[in-house]
N, C-alpha and C positions, 0 to 999 in steps of 0.2 A: 464153427463160429464160437467165439468166446463172449460171455455175457457178464455185465456188471451193472447193478442199480446205482444211480439212475442213468447209467450210460446206455449205449447202444451195442447190439451184437456186431462183432468185428472179426476180421481175419487178416493176418499179416503174411506176407510172402516176399520173394524177391531178394535183392542184394542189400544186406544190412549196412554196407559201407557206402551206399549210393544215396542221393537225395531222396527224401520221402515224398510219396504222392498218395494222397487220400482221395478215394472215389465216393461220390454220392449219386446213386442211381435215380431213375425217374419214378413217377407215380406208376403203381402196379408192379414194379420190378423188384429185384433183390440183388444182393451182392454178386450172384452168379452171372448177372447180365454182362459183367466186365471180363468174363473168363478169357475170351479170345484176345482182348487187348492186354490183359495181364500176362498171358503167355509170351507175347511179343516184347513186353517191357521188363521181364523179370531180371535181366542183367543190368538194366539202366536205372532202375528205381527200387527203393524199398517201398513195397506196395501195401496199402491199407484199404480194405474194402469194408463198407459199413452198410448195414440194413437200416433203412429209415424206419421211424416209429410206425408200428402196425403193419410192417412189411417183413417178409422173411422170418428171421428168428428174433427180431426186436419187438419187445412188448409195447403195447399202447397203454399209457397211464392217464388217469383223469387229468393230470396237469398238462398233458400234451395238447389238450383243447385250447390252451393259451396261445398256441401257434408258434410263430417264428422265434420269439424271445426264449421260450422254454426249450425249443429245439437247439438253439445255440448253447444253452446251458448244458443240455444232455451231451451234445457233441464235444464240448470242452471237457466235460467230465470223462468222456471216453478217451480223448487224447491224453489226458493226465494219467488215466489207468494204463494205457498202452506204454507210456513212458516208464511207469513204475514196474509193470509186469515184464516188459521186454528189455528194460534197461537201455532204452534208446532215447536220444535227445531229439525232441520234436519242437524245440523252441522256434524253429522256422521249418515250414514244410510247404509243399505245393498242393493245391486243391483243385480237383476236377469234378464238375457237376453237370449232369445231363437233365435238361428240361426242368421238372420240379427240383431235382437235385441241384441244378445250377442256380435256381432262385434261393434255395437254402444255403448254397455255398456263398452267394453274395451276402446274405444276412449274417453268416458267421464271419466273413471277412470284414464287414463293416463293424461288427461287434468286437472282433479280436484282430485288428489290422496288423499288429506286430507278429502274429503267428504265421502269416501267409507270405511266402516269397513270390510265387506266381499263381494267379487264379485263372484257370482254364474253364471257359463256359461253352457248353455244347447246346445250341438251340434253346437258350434260356432267356426269359423276359425280365428286364430290370424293374418293371412296374408300370401300372397304368397311370395316365396323367389326369384324365377328366373324371368327374363324378359320374357322368353318364356311362362311361366305359366300365367303371367299377360296379355300378348297379346292374348293368347287363351281364357282366361276368358272374356276379353273385347269384343272380337268378339262374344262369346256366349251370353253375356248379351245384346249386341247391337241387335242381331237377335231377342231375346225375347222381347226387348223393342219395336222394330218395329212392332212385332205382336200384342202386347198389344195396341199400338196406332191405328192399322188399322183393327183389327179383333174383333168380339164379345168376350168379356172376357171369357165367358163360353167355347167357342171353344178353346181358348188358354189354358185354365186350363186343358182340357182333355189331352193335350200333356204335359203340365207342370208336371202333377203328374205321367207321365211315366218315369221321370228321376230316375236313380238308387237309389238315396237317399230315395225315397218313395217306394221302391220295396216291403217292407213288408206289405204295405196297401192292403186290399182286395177291391173288386169292390164296396161293400157297403160303406166302409170308404171313398173311392175316390169320389163317387157320393155325399156323405154327405158334403165333403169339397168343391166340385164344387158348390153345392147348396148354401153354406154359403158365398163363395167368389165371386159369379157371379155378384153381384151388385157393385163391385169395379169399379172405374172410370179408364178406360184403359189408358188415357193420363197421369193421375197422377201416376199410377203404373209404367208406362214407365219412367217417370221423376225420381221417387224414385229409380228404379232399376239401372239407370245409375249414379245418384248422389252418391249412396252408394255402387257402384259396388266393389266387392272384388278386381278387377283389379286396383282400385285407392287407396285402403286401404294400409297404412303402415304395415310393419311386426311388430307386437306388442310384439314379443317374448322378445326382449332385454328390453323393457320398463317394461314388467311384471316381468322379472327376477330382475330388480332393486327394484320393489315393494316387492318382496319376500325377497330380501336381507335386505331391510329396516325393514321388519317385524321381521326377525330373529335377527338382530343386536339390535333392541330396545325391546327385550323381557322384560316384566315387566314394560315397559313404557306404555303410553296411546296406545290403539290398532291402528295398522297400517294394511293396506289392506292385506287380505289373499284371495287367488284365488282358487276356487273349481270347478271342471269340471264334468258335468253329461253327460252320453250318454246311449242310449238304447243298450242292448246287440245285437240286430239285426241290428244296425247301424254300419256296419263294418268300413266304411270310417272314421267316427268321433270317433269310438272306438280306432282305430289305432292312430289317431291324438292325442287323449287324452293321450294315453300311451306314445307317443313320447314327448309330452309337460311335462309330469311328469319326464321322464328320463332326459330331458334337464333342469330340475329344473326351469321351467317356472311357474308352478302352484304348489300348496300345496298338492292337493289330487285329485284323480279321483274316480268317483262313477258310475259304471255300474248298469243299472236297467234292471232286467229280464222282458221278456214278452212285449217288445216294440222296436220300431225303432227310427226314428229321433225325433219324438215329444213325449217326455216323459210325459209332463204335461197334454196332452190330453189322452194318452193311459194308463198311470199308475199314476194318480194324488195322490193316497194314498201313494205309495212308495216314490214319490218325496216330498210330505209333511213331511213324516217321516224323510227323509234325511235333509230337511231344519230345522226341529226342532232340530235334533241332532247336526248339524253344528253350530246352533246359541248358543247352550249350551257349545260348545267346545271353547277353547281359540283362 
């Protein structure tokens, strides 16, 4: 991984002559989470994987506590660094975010809409609507953050993966995830959880609707951002959310993937790679 302050740790791979695709992993993860998908897409895209703040090789700075706005600044600095170091034009690129990474991808797309050609969201929430929902989520995230600070990470993860969104995982899959994630630094995970809490995130529905309207109004002009939503067929929460977003004209398309739950790129990388190839070829 390459590092640059105030940017984020990154690694590039794939076909330098193909469209660029930048990946943002989920909470607790790192850039290696995308390895299976990267292997399948190395001929189709120029691949850029990022470690989120406090994850993998990316440092956590005091300013990161400012949340989404500062993350967007760090990611933009990273994109500019990659352009300079690799000599590649990233004036327009595709962005894929999973769960927390999808929420951060929405924030960056809204902040820098001219950068993004296609936004791919995997099981990501656009934002809570009511104050009651925000308060409930804040209290939940605060409880988890306290545990990550005070308890061994492996012990917290045993309970973390009991949450309903992970209900399709079997014991072997859960133990594998705990083994992979147990070396995370609890203090940094707690900081990231609160800084990027869904309770503090704006509701991006209206902003994404504007992007969709721009894309439709400017048909035939240089490409404007289109938004595509992936969810596992066993992930009922985000499946319903994706369908609501489509009905509300927030996104351009939904793509249910059979045989998996919340984490498509881990459980069904071949199916996800196929979708990403098809969508790249579409207008």
